[in-house]
C-alpha positions as CSV (number, residue, x, y, z in Angstrom):
1,M,47.0,-41.7,8.3
2,E,50.5,-40.9,7.1
3,G,54.3,-42.9,7.8
4,K,56.8,-45.2,5.9
5,Y,54.5,-48.2,5.7
6,N,51.1,-46.2,4.9
7,G,49.5,-47.5,1.6
8,S,51.8,-51.0,1.6
9,T,51.0,-54.3,2.0
10,V,52.4,-58.0,2.8
11,S,51.1,-61.2,0.7
12,L,50.9,-64.7,2.8
13,L,50.7,-68.2,1.3
14,G,49.3,-71.1,2.8
15,R,47.2,-72.8,5.3
16,N,46.0,-71.2,7.5
17,A,43.3,-74.4,9.5
18,V,42.2,-72.5,12.3
19,F,41.7,-75.5,14.6
20,S,45.7,-76.1,14.6
21,G,47.8,-74.8,17.3
22,V,50.2,-72.4,15.7
23,R,50.4,-72.1,11.6
24,E,52.8,-70.9,9.6
25,M,53.1,-68.9,6.0
26,S,54.8,-68.1,3.6
27,I,55.7,-64.0,2.8
28,V,55.5,-64.9,-1.0
29,G,55.8,-60.5,-1.5
30,G,54.3,-56.9,-1.5
31,S,53.7,-53.7,-2.5
32,G,54.9,-50.3,-2.1
33,V,58.1,-50.5,1.1
34,F,57.4,-54.5,1.3
35,R,58.0,-55.0,-2.5
36,F,60.0,-58.6,-2.7
37,A,59.3,-58.9,0.6
38,R,60.2,-62.4,2.1
39,G,60.0,-64.6,5.7
40,Y,57.1,-65.8,7.3
41,A,54.5,-65.7,9.5
42,Q,52.7,-67.4,12.5
43,A,49.2,-67.4,13.1
44,K,47.5,-68.7,16.8
45,T,44.0,-68.5,17.2
46,V,42.9,-66.7,20.6
47,W,39.4,-66.6,20.7
48,L,37.0,-68.7,17.8
49,N,32.8,-68.8,17.8
50,T,32.4,-71.8,16.2
51,T,28.5,-70.7,15.1
52,S,29.5,-67.5,13.4
53,G,32.5,-68.2,11.9
54,D,33.9,-65.2,14.1
55,A,37.4,-65.7,15.1
56,I,40.4,-63.6,16.7
57,V,43.7,-64.7,15.0
58,E,47.1,-63.5,16.3
59,Y,49.7,-63.5,13.7
60,N,53.4,-62.4,14.6
61,V,55.3,-61.8,11.3
62,Y,58.8,-61.7,10.3
63,V,59.5,-59.8,7.1
64,L,63.1,-58.9,4.9
65,H,62.2,-56.4,2.7
66,Y,64.6,-54.3,0.6
């Protein structure tokens, strides 16, 4: 893949309790374009299989990077 963000990462820190409604986690940095990034992410479990532990989680990410 090519593009401005290819190879860049965002690092999240926080508790992601899948049984809670909407969870909020901090963005504490990243790599590449997202070096020194700050912000937050909201996670919401859309589907969860308690037998296998599989889940589909929706993330809304708000990032400020320089």
